[in-house]
HTML snippet that shows the backbone in 3Dmol.js (N, CA, C, O; Angstrom):
<script src="https://3Dmol.org/build/3Dmol-min.js"></script>
<div id="view" style="width:600px;height:400px;position:relative"></div>
<script>
const pdb = `
ATOM      1  N   MET A   1      12.734  -0.132 -25.459  1.00  0.00           N
ATOM      2  CA  MET A   1      11.174   0.713 -25.019  1.00  0.00           C
ATOM      3  C   MET A   1      10.224   0.431 -26.582  1.00  0.00           C
ATOM      4  O   MET A   1      10.784   0.165 -27.645  1.00  0.00           O
ATOM      5  N   ASN A   2       9.178   0.521 -26.468  1.00  0.00           N
ATOM      6  CA  ASN A   2       8.961   0.174 -27.881  1.00  0.00           C
ATOM      7  C   ASN A   2       7.684   1.771 -27.965  1.00  0.00           C
ATOM      8  O   ASN A   2       7.345   2.391 -26.957  1.00  0.00           O
ATOM      9  N   ASP A   3       7.281   2.051 -29.169  1.00  0.00           N
ATOM     10  CA  ASP A   3       6.279   2.728 -29.412  1.00  0.00           C
ATOM     11  C   ASP A   3       5.133   3.229 -28.230  1.00  0.00           C
ATOM     12  O   ASP A   3       4.524   4.274 -28.003  1.00  0.00           O
ATOM     13  N   ASP A   4       5.171   2.502 -27.903  1.00  0.00           N
ATOM     14  CA  ASP A   4       3.386   2.242 -27.062  1.00  0.00           C
ATOM     15  C   ASP A   4       4.113   2.928 -26.102  1.00  0.00           C
ATOM     16  O   ASP A   4       3.893   4.138 -26.149  1.00  0.00           O
ATOM     17  N   ASP A   5       5.004   2.541 -25.137  1.00  0.00           N
ATOM     18  CA  ASP A   5       5.646   2.932 -23.870  1.00  0.00           C
ATOM     19  C   ASP A   5       5.974   4.539 -23.556  1.00  0.00           C
ATOM     20  O   ASP A   5       5.914   5.127 -22.476  1.00  0.00           O
ATOM     21  N   LYS A   6       6.367   5.084 -24.972  1.00  0.00           N
ATOM     22  CA  LYS A   6       7.011   6.215 -25.086  1.00  0.00           C
ATOM     23  C   LYS A   6       5.564   6.999 -25.119  1.00  0.00           C
ATOM     24  O   LYS A   6       5.892   7.965 -24.429  1.00  0.00           O
ATOM     25  N   ASN A   7       5.012   7.095 -25.253  1.00  0.00           N
ATOM     26  CA  ASN A   7       3.430   7.566 -25.630  1.00  0.00           C
ATOM     27  C   ASN A   7       2.898   7.303 -24.033  1.00  0.00           C
ATOM     28  O   ASN A   7       2.037   8.133 -23.740  1.00  0.00           O
ATOM     29  N   LYS A   8       3.160   6.478 -23.079  1.00  0.00           N
ATOM     30  CA  LYS A   8       2.676   6.981 -21.735  1.00  0.00           C
ATOM     31  C   LYS A   8       3.162   7.609 -20.595  1.00  0.00           C
ATOM     32  O   LYS A   8       4.215   8.241 -20.676  1.00  0.00           O
ATOM     33  N   HIS A   9       2.554   7.532 -19.541  1.00  0.00           N
ATOM     34  CA  HIS A   9       2.837   8.437 -18.311  1.00  0.00           C
ATOM     35  C   HIS A   9       4.030   7.563 -18.093  1.00  0.00           C
ATOM     36  O   HIS A   9       4.072   6.375 -18.413  1.00  0.00           O
ATOM     37  N   TRP A  10       5.040   8.265 -17.501  1.00  0.00           N
ATOM     38  CA  TRP A  10       6.418   7.427 -17.088  1.00  0.00           C
ATOM     39  C   TRP A  10       5.833   6.184 -15.658  1.00  0.00           C
ATOM     40  O   TRP A  10       6.372   5.081 -15.562  1.00  0.00           O
ATOM     41  N   LEU A  11       4.956   6.531 -14.901  1.00  0.00           N
ATOM     42  CA  LEU A  11       4.143   6.090 -14.146  1.00  0.00           C
ATOM     43  C   LEU A  11       3.015   4.445 -14.629  1.00  0.00           C
ATOM     44  O   LEU A  11       2.549   3.555 -13.918  1.00  0.00           O
ATOM     45  N   MET A  12       2.959   4.670 -15.969  1.00  0.00           N
ATOM     46  CA  MET A  12       2.021   3.835 -16.532  1.00  0.00           C
ATOM     47  C   MET A  12       2.553   2.956 -17.284  1.00  0.00           C
ATOM     48  O   MET A  12       1.743   2.212 -17.838  1.00  0.00           O
ATOM     49  N   ARG A  13       4.179   2.692 -17.607  1.00  0.00           N
ATOM     50  CA  ARG A  13       4.876   2.091 -18.147  1.00  0.00           C
ATOM     51  C   ARG A  13       5.282   1.124 -17.401  1.00  0.00           C
ATOM     52  O   ARG A  13       5.810   1.303 -16.303  1.00  0.00           O
ATOM     53  N   GLU A  14       4.980  -0.508 -18.168  1.00  0.00           N
ATOM     54  CA  GLU A  14       5.976  -2.065 -17.530  1.00  0.00           C
ATOM     55  C   GLU A  14       7.014  -1.832 -16.904  1.00  0.00           C
ATOM     56  O   GLU A  14       7.103  -2.107 -15.707  1.00  0.00           O
ATOM     57  N   LYS A  15       8.192  -1.171 -17.729  1.00  0.00           N
ATOM     58  CA  LYS A  15       9.316  -1.223 -17.075  1.00  0.00           C
ATOM     59  C   LYS A  15       9.489  -0.579 -15.498  1.00  0.00           C
ATOM     60  O   LYS A  15      10.267  -0.938 -14.614  1.00  0.00           O
ATOM     61  N   THR A  16       8.344   0.637 -15.484  1.00  0.00           N
ATOM     62  CA  THR A  16       8.545   1.458 -14.096  1.00  0.00           C
ATOM     63  C   THR A  16       7.842   0.339 -13.195  1.00  0.00           C
ATOM     64  O   THR A  16       8.344  -0.051 -12.140  1.00  0.00           O
ATOM     65  N   ILE A  17       6.611  -0.149 -13.718  1.00  0.00           N
ATOM     66  CA  ILE A  17       5.951  -0.460 -12.828  1.00  0.00           C
ATOM     67  C   ILE A  17       6.282  -1.582 -12.287  1.00  0.00           C
ATOM     68  O   ILE A  17       5.459  -2.025 -11.486  1.00  0.00           O
ATOM     69  N   ARG A  18       7.625  -2.452 -12.535  1.00  0.00           N
ATOM     70  CA  ARG A  18       7.958  -3.736 -12.491  1.00  0.00           C
ATOM     71  C   ARG A  18       8.782  -3.116 -11.406  1.00  0.00           C
ATOM     72  O   ARG A  18       8.508  -3.468 -10.259  1.00  0.00           O
ATOM     73  N   ARG A  19       9.915  -2.097 -11.612  1.00  0.00           N
ATOM     74  CA  ARG A  19      11.068  -1.571 -10.772  1.00  0.00           C
ATOM     75  C   ARG A  19      10.081  -0.705  -9.752  1.00  0.00           C
ATOM     76  O   ARG A  19      10.690  -0.419  -8.722  1.00  0.00           O
ATOM     77  N   LEU A  20       8.749  -0.225  -9.774  1.00  0.00           N
ATOM     78  CA  LEU A  20       8.615   0.179  -8.383  1.00  0.00           C
ATOM     79  C   LEU A  20       8.004  -1.239  -7.288  1.00  0.00           C
ATOM     80  O   LEU A  20       8.058  -1.259  -6.059  1.00  0.00           O
ATOM     81  N   TRP A  21       7.474  -2.271  -8.160  1.00  0.00           N
ATOM     82  CA  TRP A  21       7.608  -3.263  -7.160  1.00  0.00           C
ATOM     83  C   TRP A  21       8.497  -4.209  -6.538  1.00  0.00           C
ATOM     84  O   TRP A  21       8.260  -4.827  -5.500  1.00  0.00           O
ATOM     85  N   ILE A  22       9.895  -4.304  -7.486  1.00  0.00           N
ATOM     86  CA  ILE A  22      11.061  -4.892  -6.873  1.00  0.00           C
ATOM     87  C   ILE A  22      11.409  -3.728  -5.960  1.00  0.00           C
ATOM     88  O   ILE A  22      12.216  -4.117  -5.117  1.00  0.00           O
ATOM     89  N   GLY A  23      11.106  -2.467  -5.817  1.00  0.00           N
ATOM     90  CA  GLY A  23      12.230  -1.363  -5.182  1.00  0.00           C
ATOM     91  C   GLY A  23      11.369  -1.258  -3.647  1.00  0.00           C
ATOM     92  O   GLY A  23      12.015  -1.047  -2.621  1.00  0.00           O
ATOM     93  N   THR A  24       9.830  -1.430  -3.607  1.00  0.00           N
ATOM     94  CA  THR A  24       9.192  -1.641  -2.564  1.00  0.00           C
ATOM     95  C   THR A  24       9.033  -2.926  -1.850  1.00  0.00           C
ATOM     96  O   THR A  24       8.724  -3.105  -0.672  1.00  0.00           O
ATOM     97  N   THR A  25       9.278  -3.714  -2.695  1.00  0.00           N
ATOM     98  CA  THR A  25       9.149  -5.654  -1.608  1.00  0.00           C
ATOM     99  C   THR A  25      10.684  -5.018  -1.309  1.00  0.00           C
ATOM    100  O   THR A  25      10.892  -4.935  -0.098  1.00  0.00           O
ATOM    101  N   ILE A  26      11.367  -4.734  -1.821  1.00  0.00           N
ATOM    102  CA  ILE A  26      13.037  -4.776  -1.001  1.00  0.00           C
ATOM    103  C   ILE A  26      12.789  -3.696  -0.169  1.00  0.00           C
ATOM    104  O   ILE A  26      13.218  -4.029   0.936  1.00  0.00           O
ATOM    105  N   VAL A  27      12.320  -2.572  -0.111  1.00  0.00           N
ATOM    106  CA  VAL A  27      12.330  -1.621   1.456  1.00  0.00           C
ATOM    107  C   VAL A  27      11.289  -2.501   2.071  1.00  0.00           C
ATOM    108  O   VAL A  27      11.773  -2.970   3.102  1.00  0.00           O
ATOM    109  N   LEU A  28      10.517  -2.771   1.952  1.00  0.00           N
ATOM    110  CA  LEU A  28       9.347  -3.651   3.275  1.00  0.00           C
ATOM    111  C   LEU A  28      10.603  -4.626   3.726  1.00  0.00           C
ATOM    112  O   LEU A  28      11.173  -4.533   4.813  1.00  0.00           O
ATOM    113  N   LEU A  29      10.973  -5.713   2.542  1.00  0.00           N
ATOM    114  CA  LEU A  29      11.700  -6.757   3.609  1.00  0.00           C
ATOM    115  C   LEU A  29      12.791  -6.290   4.488  1.00  0.00           C
ATOM    116  O   LEU A  29      13.040  -6.701   5.622  1.00  0.00           O
ATOM    117  N   ALA A  30      13.623  -5.056   3.581  1.00  0.00           N
ATOM    118  CA  ALA A  30      14.380  -4.350   4.749  1.00  0.00           C
ATOM    119  C   ALA A  30      14.209  -4.014   6.323  1.00  0.00           C
ATOM    120  O   ALA A  30      15.041  -4.079   7.229  1.00  0.00           O
ATOM    121  N   THR A  31      12.273  -3.472   6.346  1.00  0.00           N
ATOM    122  CA  THR A  31      12.605  -2.889   7.360  1.00  0.00           C
ATOM    123  C   THR A  31      11.713  -3.798   8.319  1.00  0.00           C
ATOM    124  O   THR A  31      11.072  -3.239   9.208  1.00  0.00           O
ATOM    125  N   VAL A  32      11.643  -5.374   8.145  1.00  0.00           N
ATOM    126  CA  VAL A  32      11.071  -6.258   8.527  1.00  0.00           C
ATOM    127  C   VAL A  32      12.217  -6.756   8.856  1.00  0.00           C
ATOM    128  O   VAL A  32      12.038  -7.215   9.984  1.00  0.00           O
ATOM    129  N   VAL A  33      13.916  -7.049   8.364  1.00  0.00           N
ATOM    130  CA  VAL A  33      14.882  -7.414   8.644  1.00  0.00           C
ATOM    131  C   VAL A  33      15.207  -6.399   9.701  1.00  0.00           C
ATOM    132  O   VAL A  33      15.330  -6.970  10.785  1.00  0.00           O
ATOM    133  N   ALA A  34      15.389  -5.119   9.780  1.00  0.00           N
ATOM    134  CA  ALA A  34      15.762  -4.844  10.875  1.00  0.00           C
ATOM    135  C   ALA A  34      14.764  -4.826  11.625  1.00  0.00           C
ATOM    136  O   ALA A  34      15.064  -3.684  11.975  1.00  0.00           O
ATOM    137  N   GLY A  35      14.233  -4.942  11.961  1.00  0.00           N
ATOM    138  CA  GLY A  35      13.280  -5.306  13.190  1.00  0.00           C
ATOM    139  C   GLY A  35      14.105  -6.419  14.498  1.00  0.00           C
ATOM    140  O   GLY A  35      13.986  -6.390  15.723  1.00  0.00           O
ATOM    141  N   PHE A  36      15.052  -7.462  13.477  1.00  0.00           N
ATOM    142  CA  PHE A  36      15.553  -8.386  14.257  1.00  0.00           C
ATOM    143  C   PHE A  36      16.563  -7.759  15.058  1.00  0.00           C
ATOM    144  O   PHE A  36      16.939  -8.261  16.117  1.00  0.00           O
ATOM    145  N   PHE A  37      17.142  -6.396  14.481  1.00  0.00           N
ATOM    146  CA  PHE A  37      18.235  -5.629  15.063  1.00  0.00           C
ATOM    147  C   PHE A  37      17.983  -4.288  16.005  1.00  0.00           C
ATOM    148  O   PHE A  37      18.798  -3.975  16.872  1.00  0.00           O
ATOM    149  N   VAL A  38      17.367  -3.899  15.876  1.00  0.00           N
ATOM    150  CA  VAL A  38      16.664  -2.988  16.476  1.00  0.00           C
ATOM    151  C   VAL A  38      15.804  -2.943  17.562  1.00  0.00           C
ATOM    152  O   VAL A  38      14.605  -2.774  17.340  1.00  0.00           O
ATOM    153  N   SER A  39      16.294  -3.090  18.938  1.00  0.00           N
ATOM    154  CA  SER A  39      15.213  -3.380  19.791  1.00  0.00           C
ATOM    155  C   SER A  39      13.972  -1.914  20.302  1.00  0.00           C
ATOM    156  O   SER A  39      14.137  -0.738  20.623  1.00  0.00           O
ATOM    157  N   LEU A  40      12.967  -2.671  20.165  1.00  0.00           N
ATOM    158  CA  LEU A  40      11.790  -1.438  20.569  1.00  0.00           C
ATOM    159  C   LEU A  40      11.235  -1.680  21.504  1.00  0.00           C
ATOM    160  O   LEU A  40      10.711  -2.793  21.464  1.00  0.00           O
ATOM    161  N   PRO A  41      11.052  -1.020  22.582  1.00  0.00           N
ATOM    162  CA  PRO A  41      10.614  -1.329  23.986  1.00  0.00           C
ATOM    163  C   PRO A  41       9.124  -1.547  23.943  1.00  0.00           C
ATOM    164  O   PRO A  41       8.573  -0.446  23.972  1.00  0.00           O
ATOM    165  N   GLY A  42       8.441  -2.325  23.897  1.00  0.00           N
ATOM    166  CA  GLY A  42       6.911  -2.282  23.593  1.00  0.00           C
ATOM    167  C   GLY A  42       6.009  -2.617  25.370  1.00  0.00           C
ATOM    168  O   GLY A  42       6.243  -3.418  26.275  1.00  0.00           O
ATOM    169  N   HIS A  43       4.879  -1.453  25.159  1.00  0.00           N
ATOM    170  CA  HIS A  43       3.825  -1.507  26.453  1.00  0.00           C
ATOM    171  C   HIS A  43       3.539  -2.882  26.669  1.00  0.00           C
ATOM    172  O   HIS A  43       3.567  -3.390  27.790  1.00  0.00           O
ATOM    173  N   PHE A  44       3.142  -3.779  25.153  1.00  0.00           N
ATOM    174  CA  PHE A  44       2.720  -4.667  25.911  1.00  0.00           C
ATOM    175  C   PHE A  44       3.388  -6.208  25.096  1.00  0.00           C
ATOM    176  O   PHE A  44       4.459  -6.116  24.496  1.00  0.00           O
ATOM    177  N   ASN A  45       2.756  -7.359  25.147  1.00  0.00           N
ATOM    178  CA  ASN A  45       3.689  -8.455  25.038  1.00  0.00           C
ATOM    179  C   ASN A  45       4.136  -8.513  23.042  1.00  0.00           C
ATOM    180  O   ASN A  45       5.253  -8.489  22.526  1.00  0.00           O
ATOM    181  N   VAL A  46       3.275  -8.562  22.622  1.00  0.00           N
ATOM    182  CA  VAL A  46       2.938  -8.275  21.360  1.00  0.00           C
ATOM    183  C   VAL A  46       3.253  -6.922  20.612  1.00  0.00           C
ATOM    184  O   VAL A  46       2.849  -6.942  19.449  1.00  0.00           O
ATOM    185  N   ASP A  47       3.767  -5.954  20.926  1.00  0.00           N
ATOM    186  CA  ASP A  47       4.338  -4.749  20.531  1.00  0.00           C
ATOM    187  C   ASP A  47       6.002  -4.940  20.436  1.00  0.00           C
ATOM    188  O   ASP A  47       6.618  -4.248  19.625  1.00  0.00           O
ATOM    189  N   GLY A  48       6.474  -5.579  21.005  1.00  0.00           N
ATOM    190  CA  GLY A  48       7.305  -5.799  21.267  1.00  0.00           C
ATOM    191  C   GLY A  48       8.342  -7.022  20.414  1.00  0.00           C
ATOM    192  O   GLY A  48       9.549  -7.247  20.491  1.00  0.00           O
ATOM    193  N   GLN A  49       7.439  -7.534  19.748  1.00  0.00           N
ATOM    194  CA  GLN A  49       7.965  -8.785  18.632  1.00  0.00           C
ATOM    195  C   GLN A  49       8.367  -7.999  17.056  1.00  0.00           C
ATOM    196  O   GLN A  49       7.862  -6.913  16.771  1.00  0.00           O
ATOM    197  N   PHE A  50       9.264  -8.663  16.186  1.00  0.00           N
ATOM    198  CA  PHE A  50      10.090  -7.928  15.280  1.00  0.00           C
ATOM    199  C   PHE A  50       8.646  -7.814  14.540  1.00  0.00           C
ATOM    200  O   PHE A  50       8.383  -6.629  14.336  1.00  0.00           O
ATOM    201  N   TRP A  51       7.546  -8.773  14.040  1.00  0.00           N
ATOM    202  CA  TRP A  51       6.961  -8.667  12.700  1.00  0.00           C
ATOM    203  C   TRP A  51       5.577  -7.751  13.152  1.00  0.00           C
ATOM    204  O   TRP A  51       4.541  -7.648  12.496  1.00  0.00           O
ATOM    205  N   PHE A  52       5.839  -7.214  14.282  1.00  0.00           N
ATOM    206  CA  PHE A  52       4.410  -6.489  14.530  1.00  0.00           C
ATOM    207  C   PHE A  52       3.720  -5.486  13.717  1.00  0.00           C
ATOM    208  O   PHE A  52       2.546  -5.496  13.347  1.00  0.00           O
ATOM    209  N   PHE A  53       5.138  -4.138  13.377  1.00  0.00           N
ATOM    210  CA  PHE A  53       4.922  -2.963  13.064  1.00  0.00           C
ATOM    211  C   PHE A  53       4.477  -3.527  11.641  1.00  0.00           C
ATOM    212  O   PHE A  53       3.648  -2.849  11.036  1.00  0.00           O
ATOM    213  N   ALA A  54       4.863  -4.501  11.145  1.00  0.00           N
ATOM    214  CA  ALA A  54       4.918  -4.722   9.730  1.00  0.00           C
ATOM    215  C   ALA A  54       3.144  -5.539   9.511  1.00  0.00           C
ATOM    216  O   ALA A  54       2.669  -6.022   8.484  1.00  0.00           O
ATOM    217  N   ALA A  55       2.883  -5.491  10.093  1.00  0.00           N
ATOM    218  CA  ALA A  55       1.547  -6.309  10.597  1.00  0.00           C
ATOM    219  C   ALA A  55       0.608  -5.747  10.563  1.00  0.00           C
ATOM    220  O   ALA A  55      -0.313  -5.803   9.748  1.00  0.00           O
ATOM    221  N   TYR A  56       0.809  -4.854  11.876  1.00  0.00           N
ATOM    222  CA  TYR A  56      -0.170  -3.493  12.107  1.00  0.00           C
ATOM    223  C   TYR A  56      -0.059  -2.753  10.491  1.00  0.00           C
ATOM    224  O   TYR A  56      -0.969  -3.041   9.714  1.00  0.00           O
ATOM    225  N   GLY A  57       0.788  -2.032  10.113  1.00  0.00           N
ATOM    226  CA  GLY A  57       0.748  -1.229   9.012  1.00  0.00           C
ATOM    227  C   GLY A  57      -0.191  -2.325   7.944  1.00  0.00           C
ATOM    228  O   GLY A  57      -1.146  -1.913   7.286  1.00  0.00           O
ATOM    229  N   PHE A  58       0.135  -3.308   7.930  1.00  0.00           N
ATOM    230  CA  PHE A  58      -0.638  -4.000   6.616  1.00  0.00           C
ATOM    231  C   PHE A  58      -2.397  -3.872   6.849  1.00  0.00           C
ATOM    232  O   PHE A  58      -3.187  -3.168   6.220  1.00  0.00           O
ATOM    233  N   PHE A  59      -2.590  -4.568   7.681  1.00  0.00           N
ATOM    234  CA  PHE A  59      -3.929  -4.575   8.338  1.00  0.00           C
ATOM    235  C   PHE A  59      -4.816  -3.299   8.582  1.00  0.00           C
ATOM    236  O   PHE A  59      -6.031  -3.418   8.419  1.00  0.00           O
ATOM    237  N   THR A  60      -4.167  -1.798   9.051  1.00  0.00           N
ATOM    238  CA  THR A  60      -4.621  -0.921   8.548  1.00  0.00           C
ATOM    239  C   THR A  60      -4.703  -0.319   7.771  1.00  0.00           C
ATOM    240  O   THR A  60      -5.484   0.609   7.981  1.00  0.00           O
ATOM    241  N   CYS A  61      -3.984  -0.333   6.246  1.00  0.00           N
ATOM    242  CA  CYS A  61      -3.811  -0.168   5.413  1.00  0.00           C
ATOM    243  C   CYS A  61      -5.139  -0.811   4.719  1.00  0.00           C
ATOM    244  O   CYS A  61      -5.751  -0.175   3.861  1.00  0.00           O
ATOM    245  N   ALA A  62      -5.634  -2.380   5.228  1.00  0.00           N
ATOM    246  CA  ALA A  62      -6.135  -2.987   4.334  1.00  0.00           C
ATOM    247  C   ALA A  62      -7.837  -2.338   5.072  1.00  0.00           C
ATOM    248  O   ALA A  62      -8.856  -2.174   4.400  1.00  0.00           O
ATOM    249  N   VAL A  63      -7.738  -2.142   6.179  1.00  0.00           N
ATOM    250  CA  VAL A  63      -9.182  -1.781   7.052  1.00  0.00           C
ATOM    251  C   VAL A  63      -9.336  -0.401   6.336  1.00  0.00           C
ATOM    252  O   VAL A  63     -10.490  -0.133   6.000  1.00  0.00           O
ATOM    253  N   MET A  64      -8.184   0.698   5.989  1.00  0.00           N
ATOM    254  CA  MET A  64      -8.977   1.712   5.305  1.00  0.00           C
ATOM    255  C   MET A  64      -9.297   1.517   3.398  1.00  0.00           C
ATOM    256  O   MET A  64     -10.126   1.982   2.614  1.00  0.00           O
ATOM    257  N   VAL A  65      -8.568   0.932   3.333  1.00  0.00           N
ATOM    258  CA  VAL A  65      -8.840   0.388   1.687  1.00  0.00           C
ATOM    259  C   VAL A  65     -10.183   0.368   1.828  1.00  0.00           C
ATOM    260  O   VAL A  65     -10.908   1.149   1.212  1.00  0.00           O
ATOM    261  N   PHE A  66     -10.818  -0.925   3.017  1.00  0.00           N
ATOM    262  CA  PHE A  66     -12.585  -1.565   3.217  1.00  0.00           C
ATOM    263  C   PHE A  66     -13.289  -0.072   3.426  1.00  0.00           C
ATOM    264  O   PHE A  66     -14.454   0.096   3.065  1.00  0.00           O
ATOM    265  N   ALA A  67     -12.585   0.906   3.974  1.00  0.00           N
ATOM    266  CA  ALA A  67     -14.031   1.881   4.921  1.00  0.00           C
ATOM    267  C   ALA A  67     -14.031   2.859   3.411  1.00  0.00           C
ATOM    268  O   ALA A  67     -14.982   3.588   3.127  1.00  0.00           O
ATOM    269  N   ALA A  68     -13.170   2.761   2.802  1.00  0.00           N
ATOM    270  CA  ALA A  68     -13.064   3.874   1.073  1.00  0.00           C
ATOM    271  C   ALA A  68     -14.201   3.475   0.595  1.00  0.00           C
ATOM    272  O   ALA A  68     -15.187   4.115   0.228  1.00  0.00           O
ATOM    273  N   LYS A  69     -13.902   1.953   0.640  1.00  0.00           N
ATOM    274  CA  LYS A  69     -14.956   1.182  -0.456  1.00  0.00           C
ATOM    275  C   LYS A  69     -16.257   1.500  -0.055  1.00  0.00           C
ATOM    276  O   LYS A  69     -17.139   2.048  -0.716  1.00  0.00           O
ATOM    277  N   ALA A  70     -16.292   0.937   1.562  1.00  0.00           N
ATOM    278  CA  ALA A  70     -18.206   1.468   1.686  1.00  0.00           C
ATOM    279  C   ALA A  70     -18.286   2.817   2.364  1.00  0.00           C
ATOM    280  O   ALA A  70     -19.315   3.176   2.938  1.00  0.00           O
ATOM    281  N   LEU A  71     -17.043   3.667   2.285  1.00  0.00           N
ATOM    282  CA  LEU A  71     -18.075   5.010   2.151  1.00  0.00           C
ATOM    283  C   LEU A  71     -18.056   5.626   0.902  1.00  0.00           C
ATOM    284  O   LEU A  71     -18.350   6.821   0.905  1.00  0.00           O
ATOM    285  N   GLY A  72     -17.756   5.056  -0.269  1.00  0.00           N
ATOM    286  CA  GLY A  72     -17.987   5.533  -1.359  1.00  0.00           C
ATOM    287  C   GLY A  72     -19.403   4.545  -1.663  1.00  0.00           C
ATOM    288  O   GLY A  72     -20.381   5.159  -2.090  1.00  0.00           O
ATOM    289  N   PHE A  73     -19.512   3.368  -1.502  1.00  0.00           N
ATOM    290  CA  PHE A  73     -20.710   2.718  -1.652  1.00  0.00           C
ATOM    291  C   PHE A  73     -21.843   3.310  -0.857  1.00  0.00           C
ATOM    292  O   PHE A  73     -22.994   3.012  -1.174  1.00  0.00           O
ATOM    293  N   ILE A  74     -21.648   3.999  -0.005  1.00  0.00           N
ATOM    294  CA  ILE A  74     -23.117   4.879   1.224  1.00  0.00           C
ATOM    295  C   ILE A  74     -23.357   6.259   0.050  1.00  0.00           C
ATOM    296  O   ILE A  74     -24.377   6.694  -0.486  1.00  0.00           O
ATOM    297  N   LEU A  75     -22.239   6.575  -0.014  1.00  0.00           N
ATOM    298  CA  LEU A  75     -22.350   8.287  -1.060  1.00  0.00           C
ATOM    299  C   LEU A  75     -22.686   8.338  -2.240  1.00  0.00           C
ATOM    300  O   LEU A  75     -23.385   9.240  -2.700  1.00  0.00           O
ATOM    301  N   LYS A  76     -22.138   7.172  -3.030  1.00  0.00           N
ATOM    302  CA  LYS A  76     -22.286   7.348  -4.481  1.00  0.00           C
ATOM    303  C   LYS A  76     -23.759   7.724  -5.015  1.00  0.00           C
ATOM    304  O   LYS A  76     -24.733   7.330  -4.373  1.00  0.00           O
ATOM    305  N   ARG A  77     -23.883   8.300  -5.901  1.00  0.00           N
ATOM    306  CA  ARG A  77     -25.494   8.595  -6.638  1.00  0.00           C
ATOM    307  C   ARG A  77     -25.139   8.073  -7.820  1.00  0.00           C
ATOM    308  O   ARG A  77     -24.114   7.447  -8.091  1.00  0.00           O
ATOM    309  N   ARG A  78     -25.764   8.273  -8.298  1.00  0.00           N
ATOM    310  CA  ARG A  78     -26.374   7.455  -9.718  1.00  0.00           C
ATOM    311  C   ARG A  78     -25.780   8.159 -10.662  1.00  0.00           C
ATOM    312  O   ARG A  78     -25.280   9.232 -10.325  1.00  0.00           O
ATOM    313  N   ASP A  79     -25.695   7.740 -12.015  1.00  0.00           N
ATOM    314  CA  ASP A  79     -25.021   8.539 -13.279  1.00  0.00           C
ATOM    315  C   ASP A  79     -25.809  10.009 -13.765  1.00  0.00           C
ATOM    316  O   ASP A  79     -25.343  11.081 -14.153  1.00  0.00           O
ATOM    317  N   THR A  80     -27.245   9.524 -13.551  1.00  0.00           N
ATOM    318  CA  THR A  80     -27.773  10.379 -13.553  1.00  0.00           C
ATOM    319  C   THR A  80     -28.742  11.430 -12.996  1.00  0.00           C
ATOM    320  O   THR A  80     -29.796  11.996 -13.285  1.00  0.00           O
ATOM    321  N   TYR A  81     -27.999  11.390 -12.236  1.00  0.00           N
ATOM    322  CA  TYR A  81     -28.196  12.562 -10.433  1.00  0.00           C
ATOM    323  C   TYR A  81     -28.402  13.956 -11.130  1.00  0.00           C
ATOM    324  O   TYR A  81     -29.479  14.543 -11.027  1.00  0.00           O
ATOM    325  N   TYR A  82     -27.431  14.431 -11.784  1.00  0.00           N
ATOM    326  CA  TYR A  82     -27.310  15.619 -12.373  1.00  0.00           C
ATOM    327  C   TYR A  82     -28.178  16.665 -13.703  1.00  0.00           C
ATOM    328  O   TYR A  82     -28.266  17.861 -13.978  1.00  0.00           O
ATOM    329  N   ASP A  83     -28.810  15.059 -14.366  1.00  0.00           N
ATOM    330  CA  ASP A  83     -29.222  15.425 -15.794  1.00  0.00           C
ATOM    331  C   ASP A  83     -30.333  15.768 -15.247  1.00  0.00           C
ATOM    332  O   ASP A  83     -30.823  14.752 -14.753  1.00  0.00           O
ATOM    333  N   ASP A  84     -31.064  16.767 -15.055  1.00  0.00           N
ATOM    334  CA  ASP A  84     -32.219  17.280 -14.913  1.00  0.00           C
ATOM    335  C   ASP A  84     -32.607  18.264 -16.286  1.00  0.00           C
ATOM    336  O   ASP A  84     -33.688  18.850 -16.340  1.00  0.00           O
TER     337      ASP A  84
END
`;
const viewer = $3Dmol.createViewer("view");
viewer.addModel(pdb, "pdb");
viewer.setStyle({}, {cartoon: {color: "spectrum"}});
viewer.zoomTo();
viewer.render();
</script>
């Protein structure tokens, strides 16, 4: 660990970021693989597939991010809003 990493918050260190990416990828892959071994009864044909919950979670998260960006665009104020 170099001197720059010692002064950073632990979540901002390159080593920690890499470990978080690897750990998150492993957990997500384990979740998808577990779908092969666990039989979840679905109400419709598509939600009984092993990939459905992973895809549904991904697309739901993406929609929430875009909705938050749109809401921020609508609600934002000028930089000089409070300068009177």
